[in-house]
C-alpha positions as CSV (number, residue, x, y, z in Angstrom):
1,M,18.6,-2.3,-40.1
2,T,16.2,-0.3,-38.0
3,T,15.1,-1.2,-34.5
4,N,11.7,-2.5,-35.8
5,E,13.4,-4.6,-38.4
6,H,15.7,-6.1,-35.8
7,K,12.6,-7.0,-33.7
8,A,10.9,-8.5,-36.7
9,L,14.0,-10.6,-37.4
10,V,14.0,-11.9,-33.8
11,R,10.3,-12.5,-33.8
12,D,10.5,-14.5,-37.0
13,A,13.5,-16.5,-35.8
14,A,11.7,-17.3,-32.5
15,R,8.6,-18.6,-34.2
16,R,10.6,-20.7,-36.6
17,L,12.6,-22.1,-33.7
18,I,9.4,-23.3,-31.9
19,D,8.0,-24.9,-35.0
20,A,11.2,-26.7,-35.7
21,V,12.0,-27.9,-32.1
22,V,8.5,-28.9,-30.8
23,P,8.2,-31.9,-33.2
24,R,11.6,-33.3,-32.1
25,L,10.6,-33.0,-28.4
26,E,7.3,-34.7,-29.1
27,A,9.2,-37.5,-30.9
28,E,11.3,-37.9,-27.8
29,R,8.2,-37.9,-25.6
30,V,9.3,-34.7,-23.8
31,L,6.0,-33.1,-24.9
32,P,3.2,-32.8,-24.1
33,V,3.8,-31.8,-20.5
34,S,1.5,-32.4,-17.6
35,R,-0.9,-29.6,-16.8
36,Y,0.2,-30.1,-13.1
37,H,3.9,-29.6,-13.9
38,P,4.1,-27.7,-17.2
39,Y,7.9,-27.3,-17.2
40,I,10.8,-28.7,-19.1
41,R,14.5,-28.1,-18.4
42,V,17.5,-28.5,-20.7
43,G,19.8,-31.1,-19.3
44,T,17.1,-32.8,-17.3
45,D,14.1,-33.4,-19.6
46,Y,15.9,-33.0,-22.9
47,F,19.4,-32.5,-24.3
48,G,20.8,-29.4,-25.9
49,D,21.6,-31.5,-29.0
50,D,17.9,-31.9,-29.6
51,V,17.7,-28.2,-30.3
52,R,21.1,-27.6,-31.8
53,A,20.4,-30.2,-34.5
54,V,17.9,-27.9,-36.3
55,P,19.0,-25.0,-38.6
56,E,16.6,-22.7,-36.8
57,H,18.9,-22.9,-33.7
58,D,21.7,-21.1,-35.6
59,A,19.3,-18.7,-37.2
60,F,17.9,-17.7,-33.8
61,E,21.4,-17.1,-32.5
62,Y,22.3,-15.1,-35.6
63,A,19.2,-12.9,-35.2
64,L,20.0,-12.1,-31.6
65,T,23.7,-11.4,-32.3
66,H,22.9,-9.0,-35.1
67,A,20.0,-7.3,-33.5
68,Y,21.9,-6.8,-30.2
69,P,25.6,-6.6,-31.0
70,D,26.3,-4.7,-27.7
71,R,25.3,-7.7,-25.8
72,F,26.3,-10.7,-28.0
73,G,28.7,-9.3,-30.6
74,D,32.4,-10.2,-30.9
75,K,33.4,-6.6,-30.1
76,R,32.3,-7.0,-26.5
77,P,35.0,-8.4,-24.2
78,L,34.6,-12.1,-23.7
79,G,34.2,-11.8,-19.9
80,E,31.4,-9.3,-20.4
81,R,29.7,-10.9,-23.4
82,E,26.4,-12.6,-23.1
83,F,25.5,-15.7,-25.1
84,P,22.3,-16.2,-27.2
85,A,21.9,-19.7,-25.9
86,T,21.0,-18.4,-22.5
87,F,17.9,-16.7,-23.9
88,L,17.2,-19.4,-26.4
89,Y,16.5,-22.2,-23.9
90,S,14.8,-19.8,-21.5
91,F,12.4,-18.7,-24.3
92,L,11.8,-22.2,-25.5
93,E,10.9,-23.5,-22.1
94,A,8.8,-20.5,-21.2
95,A,6.8,-20.9,-24.4
96,V,6.1,-24.6,-23.6
97,T,4.9,-23.6,-20.1
98,E,2.8,-20.7,-21.3
99,C,1.0,-22.7,-24.0
100,A,0.4,-25.6,-21.7
101,R,-1.1,-23.4,-19.1
102,R,-3.4,-21.9,-21.7
103,D,-4.2,-25.3,-23.1
104,Q,-3.0,-24.2,-26.5
105,V,-1.1,-26.0,-29.2
106,I,2.6,-25.3,-28.9
107,D,3.7,-23.7,-32.1
108,G,5.0,-20.4,-33.4
109,S,1.6,-18.8,-34.0
110,S,0.0,-19.6,-30.6
111,P,-1.0,-16.7,-28.4
112,G,1.2,-18.1,-25.5
113,T,4.2,-18.1,-27.8
114,K,3.6,-14.5,-28.8
115,V,3.5,-13.5,-25.1
116,C,6.8,-15.2,-24.6
117,I,8.3,-13.5,-27.7
118,D,7.3,-10.1,-26.2
119,E,8.9,-11.0,-22.9
120,L,12.1,-12.1,-24.8
121,L,12.3,-8.8,-26.6
122,A,11.6,-6.9,-23.4
123,S,14.5,-8.8,-21.7
124,L,16.8,-8.1,-24.5
125,E,16.1,-4.4,-24.7
126,T,17.1,-3.6,-21.2
127,P,20.5,-4.2,-19.5
128,T,18.8,-4.5,-16.1
129,V,17.1,-7.4,-14.4
130,S,13.9,-7.2,-12.4
131,G,14.0,-9.6,-9.6
132,S,12.4,-10.7,-6.3
133,T,13.5,-12.6,-3.3
134,C,10.7,-14.5,-1.5
135,R,11.3,-15.9,1.9
136,F,8.9,-18.2,3.8
137,V,9.0,-17.5,7.6
138,T,7.3,-18.9,10.7
139,H,5.7,-17.0,13.6
140,L,4.8,-13.8,11.7
141,T,1.6,-12.1,10.6
142,T,0.1,-8.6,10.3
143,D,-2.4,-6.9,12.5
144,T,-5.0,-6.8,9.7
145,G,-4.2,-10.2,8.2
146,R,-3.5,-8.5,4.9
147,E,-0.3,-7.6,3.1
148,L,1.6,-4.5,4.1
149,S,4.9,-2.9,3.3
150,C,7.2,-2.5,6.3
151,C,10.9,-1.4,6.4
152,G,11.2,-1.9,2.6
153,I,9.7,-5.5,2.7
154,D,6.3,-6.7,1.7
155,V,4.9,-8.9,4.5
156,I,2.3,-11.3,3.2
157,P,0.4,-13.3,5.8
158,L,-0.5,-16.8,4.7
159,D,-3.7,-18.8,5.5
160,G,-1.6,-22.0,5.1
161,S,1.9,-22.8,4.3
162,R,0.9,-24.1,0.9
163,E,-0.5,-20.6,-0.1
164,A,3.2,-19.5,-0.4
165,E,3.5,-21.6,-3.5
166,R,0.8,-19.8,-5.3
167,I,2.1,-16.4,-4.4
168,I,5.7,-17.3,-5.3
169,M,4.7,-18.7,-8.7
170,T,2.9,-15.4,-9.4
171,L,6.0,-13.4,-8.5
172,L,8.5,-15.8,-10.0
173,P,6.9,-17.6,-12.9
174,R,9.7,-20.1,-13.3
175,A,10.0,-21.0,-9.6
176,L,9.0,-24.6,-10.1
177,A,11.1,-25.2,-13.2
178,R,13.9,-26.8,-11.1
179,L,11.9,-28.8,-8.6
180,R,8.7,-30.8,-8.3
181,D,7.6,-29.5,-4.9
182,F,8.1,-26.8,-2.4
183,P,9.6,-27.5,1.1
184,F,7.0,-27.9,3.7
185,V,7.0,-26.7,7.3
186,Y,4.0,-26.2,9.5
187,S,4.6,-23.8,12.4
188,P,2.0,-21.0,12.1
189,P,1.4,-18.2,11.8
190,H,3.3,-18.1,8.5
191,A,4.2,-15.2,6.2
192,L,6.0,-14.5,3.0
193,L,8.6,-11.8,3.0
194,V,9.2,-10.3,-0.4
195,A,11.9,-7.9,-1.5
196,T,11.9,-6.6,-5.1
197,G,14.4,-4.5,-7.1
198,T,16.4,-4.2,-10.3
199,G,20.1,-4.8,-11.0
200,T,22.5,-5.7,-13.8
201,I,23.6,-9.2,-12.5
202,Q,20.8,-11.5,-11.4
203,E,22.8,-13.4,-8.8
204,D,24.1,-10.2,-7.1
205,L,20.6,-8.7,-7.1
206,G,19.2,-11.8,-5.4
207,V,21.9,-11.6,-2.7
208,D,21.2,-7.9,-2.1
209,L,17.5,-8.5,-1.8
210,S,18.1,-11.4,0.6
211,R,20.2,-9.0,2.8
212,R,17.3,-6.6,2.8
213,I,15.1,-9.3,4.3
214,D,17.9,-10.1,6.8
215,R,17.9,-6.5,7.8
216,F,14.2,-6.5,8.4
217,L,14.3,-9.7,10.5
218,L,17.2,-8.4,12.6
219,A,15.3,-5.3,13.4
220,L,12.2,-7.3,14.2
221,R,14.1,-9.7,16.5
222,L,15.8,-6.9,18.4
223,L,12.6,-5.0,18.8
224,R,10.3,-7.8,19.9
225,A,12.4,-10.9,20.8
226,V,10.3,-12.9,18.4
227,S,10.9,-16.5,17.4
228,T,10.4,-15.8,13.7
229,A,12.6,-18.1,11.7
230,S,13.5,-18.4,8.0
231,I,12.6,-21.7,6.4
232,Y,13.3,-21.3,2.6
233,E,13.9,-18.7,0.0
234,F,13.5,-18.2,-3.7
235,R,15.6,-15.7,-5.7
236,G,15.0,-15.0,-9.3
237,S,13.7,-12.9,-12.2
238,T,10.1,-11.7,-12.2
239,T,9.9,-12.6,-15.9
240,S,9.4,-16.0,-17.7
241,V,12.3,-15.3,-20.1
242,G,15.6,-14.3,-18.7
243,R,19.2,-15.3,-18.0
244,H,18.5,-17.9,-15.3
245,D,15.6,-19.7,-13.6
246,P,14.8,-18.8,-9.9
247,T,17.0,-20.6,-7.4
248,L,15.7,-22.3,-4.2
249,F,17.8,-21.9,-0.9
250,T,16.9,-24.1,2.0
251,T,20.1,-23.7,4.1
252,P,20.7,-22.5,6.6
253,A,17.4,-23.9,7.8
254,G,15.4,-22.0,10.4
255,F,15.0,-23.2,14.0
256,V,11.5,-24.2,15.0
257,G,11.6,-25.0,18.7
258,R,9.0,-26.1,21.2
259,F,8.0,-22.6,22.1
260,R,7.1,-19.6,20.0
261,R,6.8,-15.8,20.4
262,A,5.1,-14.8,17.2
263,A,5.1,-11.2,15.8
264,R,2.3,-9.2,14.5
265,V,3.5,-6.2,12.6
266,S,1.5,-3.1,11.5
267,S,2.0,-0.1,9.4
268,E,2.9,1.8,12.6
269,D,5.9,-0.4,13.1
270,N,7.6,0.8,10.0
271,G,9.3,3.8,11.6
272,R,10.5,2.0,14.7
273,L,11.8,-1.0,12.8
274,E,13.6,1.3,10.3
275,A,15.1,3.2,13.2
276,I,16.5,0.0,14.8
277,A,17.9,-1.2,11.5
278,V,19.6,2.2,10.8
279,L,21.0,2.2,14.4
280,A,22.5,-1.2,13.8
281,E,24.0,-0.1,10.5
282,T,25.3,3.2,11.9
283,T,27.0,1.5,14.8
284,Q,28.9,-0.8,12.5
285,R,29.9,1.9,10.1
286,S,31.4,3.9,12.9
287,S,33.9,1.2,13.5
288,S,34.5,0.0,9.9
289,T,38.3,0.4,10.3
290,M,38.5,-2.5,12.7
291,A,39.6,-5.9,11.3
292,I,37.1,-7.6,13.7
293,E,34.1,-5.6,14.6
294,P,32.7,-7.0,17.9
295,L,29.1,-5.9,17.3
296,A,29.1,-7.4,13.8
297,M,30.2,-10.7,15.3
298,A,27.5,-10.3,18.0
299,F,24.8,-9.8,15.3
300,H,26.0,-12.8,13.4
301,K,26.0,-15.1,16.4
302,Y,22.7,-13.8,17.6
303,N,21.1,-14.4,14.2
304,R,22.6,-17.8,14.0
305,S,20.8,-18.8,17.2
306,Y,17.6,-18.6,15.0
307,E,19.0,-21.4,12.7
308,A,18.4,-25.1,13.1
309,G,20.9,-26.6,15.5
310,R,21.5,-28.3,18.8
311,W,20.7,-26.4,22.0
312,Y,24.4,-26.4,23.0
313,E,25.4,-24.8,19.6
314,H,22.9,-22.0,20.3
315,L,24.2,-21.7,23.9
316,A,27.8,-21.3,22.6
317,D,26.8,-18.8,19.9
318,L,24.8,-16.6,22.3
319,T,27.5,-16.5,25.0
320,T,30.0,-15.5,22.3
321,A,27.6,-12.8,21.2
322,L,27.3,-11.5,24.7
323,E,31.0,-11.4,25.2
324,A,31.5,-9.6,21.9
325,T,28.9,-7.0,23.1
326,L,29.9,-6.4,26.7
327,S,33.4,-7.8,27.4
328,G,35.7,-5.2,25.9
329,T,39.5,-5.9,25.6
330,E,40.3,-7.2,29.1
331,K,40.7,-11.0,29.2
332,M,40.8,-11.5,33.0
333,D,37.6,-12.6,34.8
334,V,35.5,-12.4,31.6
335,V,32.5,-14.2,33.0
336,L,32.3,-12.1,36.1
337,R,32.7,-9.0,34.1
338,I,29.9,-10.0,31.7
339,R,27.5,-10.9,34.5
340,S,28.2,-7.6,36.4
341,R,27.9,-5.4,33.3
342,A,24.7,-7.1,32.1
343,A,23.2,-6.9,35.6
344,A,24.1,-3.2,35.8
345,L,22.9,-2.2,32.3
346,L,19.9,-4.4,31.7
347,A,18.1,-4.4,35.0
348,T,14.4,-3.6,35.0
349,E,11.6,-3.8,37.6
350,D,10.4,-7.2,36.2
351,D,14.0,-8.4,35.6
352,P,16.2,-7.2,38.5
353,A,19.9,-7.1,38.5
354,Q,20.3,-10.1,40.9
355,R,18.2,-12.3,38.7
356,I,20.2,-11.4,35.6
357,F,23.5,-11.9,37.5
358,D,22.4,-15.4,38.8
359,D,20.9,-16.6,35.5
360,L,24.0,-15.7,33.6
361,G,26.0,-17.6,36.2
362,S,24.0,-20.7,35.6
363,L,24.0,-20.4,31.8
364,Y,27.8,-19.8,31.7
365,D,28.3,-22.8,34.0
366,L,26.4,-24.9,31.5
367,R,28.2,-23.3,28.6
368,S,31.6,-24.0,30.2
369,T,30.7,-27.7,30.6
370,V,29.6,-27.9,26.9
371,V,32.4,-26.0,25.1
372,H,35.2,-27.9,27.0
373,G,33.8,-31.2,26.0
374,A,33.1,-32.5,29.5
375,A,30.8,-35.4,30.0
376,L,27.4,-34.3,31.3
377,T,24.7,-36.7,32.6
378,T,21.0,-36.0,32.2
379,K,20.7,-35.7,36.0
380,D,23.4,-33.0,36.2
381,L,21.9,-31.2,33.2
382,H,18.6,-31.1,34.9
383,K,20.2,-29.6,38.0
384,K,22.0,-26.9,36.0
385,I,18.8,-25.9,34.1
386,D,16.7,-25.9,37.2
387,K,19.0,-23.3,38.7
388,L,17.7,-20.7,36.3
389,N,15.3,-18.2,37.8
390,G,13.7,-17.4,34.5
391,E,10.2,-18.2,33.2
392,P,8.8,-21.4,34.6
393,P,8.9,-24.2,32.0
394,G,5.1,-24.8,32.1
395,S,5.9,-28.2,30.9
396,A,7.4,-31.4,32.4
397,F,9.3,-32.5,29.4
398,F,13.0,-31.7,29.5
399,G,13.4,-30.5,25.9
400,G,11.1,-27.6,26.8
401,K,13.3,-26.6,29.7
402,L,16.3,-26.5,27.3
403,D,14.5,-24.3,24.8
404,L,13.5,-21.9,27.5
405,A,17.0,-21.7,28.9
406,V,18.3,-20.8,25.4
407,D,15.4,-18.3,25.0
408,R,16.4,-16.6,28.3
409,L,20.0,-16.2,27.2
410,R,18.9,-15.0,23.7
411,D,16.7,-12.3,25.3
412,L,19.6,-11.1,27.5
413,V,21.9,-11.0,24.4
414,R,19.2,-9.1,22.5
415,R,18.9,-6.4,25.2
416,A,22.7,-6.2,25.6
417,I,23.1,-5.5,21.9
418,V,20.4,-2.9,21.9
419,A,21.9,-1.2,24.9
420,R,25.4,-1.3,23.4
421,M,24.2,0.2,20.1
422,C,22.5,3.1,21.9
423,L,25.5,3.8,24.2
424,A,27.9,3.7,21.2
425,E,25.8,6.1,19.1
426,G,26.3,9.9,18.6
427,Q,29.1,12.4,18.5
428,A,30.1,11.8,22.1
429,P,29.1,8.3,23.0
430,L,29.2,7.1,26.6
431,W,30.6,3.8,25.5
432,P,32.4,4.1,22.1
433,L,33.3,1.0,20.2
434,T,36.9,2.2,19.9
435,R,38.9,3.4,22.9
436,P,36.2,2.5,25.5
437,P,36.3,4.2,29.0
438,S,36.8,2.3,32.2
439,V,33.4,0.6,32.0
440,D,33.6,-1.3,35.3
441,S,34.7,1.7,37.2
442,I,31.8,3.7,35.8
443,L,29.2,1.0,36.5
444,S,30.4,0.7,40.1
445,D,29.1,4.2,40.8
446,D,25.4,4.3,41.5
447,I,24.8,7.7,39.8
448,L,26.9,6.9,36.7
449,R,25.4,3.4,36.4
450,R,21.9,4.9,36.5
451,K,22.9,7.6,34.0
452,W,24.1,4.9,31.5
453,R,21.0,2.8,31.9
454,E,18.6,5.7,31.6
455,S,20.6,7.0,28.6
456,W,20.1,4.0,26.3
457,Q,16.5,3.6,27.4
458,R,15.9,7.2,26.7
459,R,17.4,6.8,23.2
460,L,14.9,4.0,22.5
461,G,12.1,6.3,23.6
462,E,13.3,8.9,21.1
463,L,13.1,6.1,18.4
464,D,9.6,5.1,19.6
465,A,11.2,1.7,20.2
466,E,11.0,1.3,24.0
467,E,9.9,-2.3,23.7
468,A,13.4,-3.2,22.5
469,G,14.7,-2.6,26.0
470,R,12.0,-4.6,27.8
471,T,12.2,-8.2,28.7
472,A,10.7,-10.6,26.2
473,S,6.9,-11.2,26.3
474,K,5.4,-14.6,27.3
475,S,6.2,-17.5,25.0
476,F,3.7,-20.2,24.0
477,S,3.9,-23.9,23.6
478,W,4.1,-24.9,19.9
479,L,1.1,-27.2,20.6
480,S,-1.2,-24.3,21.6
481,P,-3.4,-22.5,19.0
482,H,-1.4,-19.5,17.6
483,D,-4.4,-17.2,18.1
484,E,-3.5,-17.2,21.8
485,D,-0.4,-15.2,21.0
486,F,-2.2,-11.9,20.4
487,Q,-5.0,-12.1,23.0
């Protein structure tokens, strides 16, 4: 048979399948569907036996197997072979949805069914999958309020959190097939981050696209110390007919604290964000022979502080990240070494070395109490927090003080990671990740200490990313209008 004859065989089998199955679903009161939720799902709304009972089921599978033997035939190894049923149920459910949205009768001759047959054939004729990963995030917008592409990610500002539903359903037509409603979080400004690509395995493609979004967020956080957090994510095919419906991921949930530092990206940020992302990747590649890569652990712990959790969990993660970044191999006097190195490398005019040294002392004292499981009264916790010389709380409530303490530590970790990446880069790095020099001896010398500090700051200047080395900008209370962030 020719290609056109194979297509005609599949088209005819698909039309007959719809005409045979729809009456059975109507008899079981599965159809008609609501116009507000025009989806059905096998195993939830109906059983596979309702479809397998009609002869047209076997005829449809026969048509697919003979038209596309390279995908469904017996000659293909079992572990690599696909199964017609995957496409059968996907096509059937897509046809129901499309006809319902068009307010058409669900049968084999309806225009909505014809559209889904075309999608079915398109899916069968290519071994690749076109997919998108859509992530809803807080505290992010663009300078124009319109969509832009930055660092390989489409950033779509949202007028309201519910606008994400409309956009996601446009990009992933079957996004609502598995659930009745989207998660809801209100912490503006909101944005949708979208990564799109093609691959051979839908699940693997979704993971790769999700990592691309992670890469963008890491670069944005390192550059601007933003509070942008991930809330939920959809991964799936951009077509109505395919191997699997989109999948919703809500864990790990993002942290929405009492203060925010929102980001506003522009087209000009593309270069500097890409430079930071490449710097992070290059630094890790240079030490890929190590079983445990300290900076990779630091990135992981730093990013985890943006996930929902208790303040003491964030405190523990961030101190671990700081140690992985600055401590080296020596185990004696770790805290003193961390405080001294951070003060020497990160000092600026608005954040002097003495302040960094003292703040880290207070934060480590608090961390030591927490990680060793010691009892801590509210009064003692107040005293430890009040020792910090950082940004004034601006609020009397104690939870705000805790959030600001964690934010102070997160900012020091961020700048330490940036400095460490710059110092470890190049053919002759000042502070290589493997076989490091006598760091404390070097930092004890005024001239060498200044040379190291100026070196990593100069590198940021070459990348047009000087702000990554500065202290974090002012944070705002979550109760204040988010328009204040950019005034």
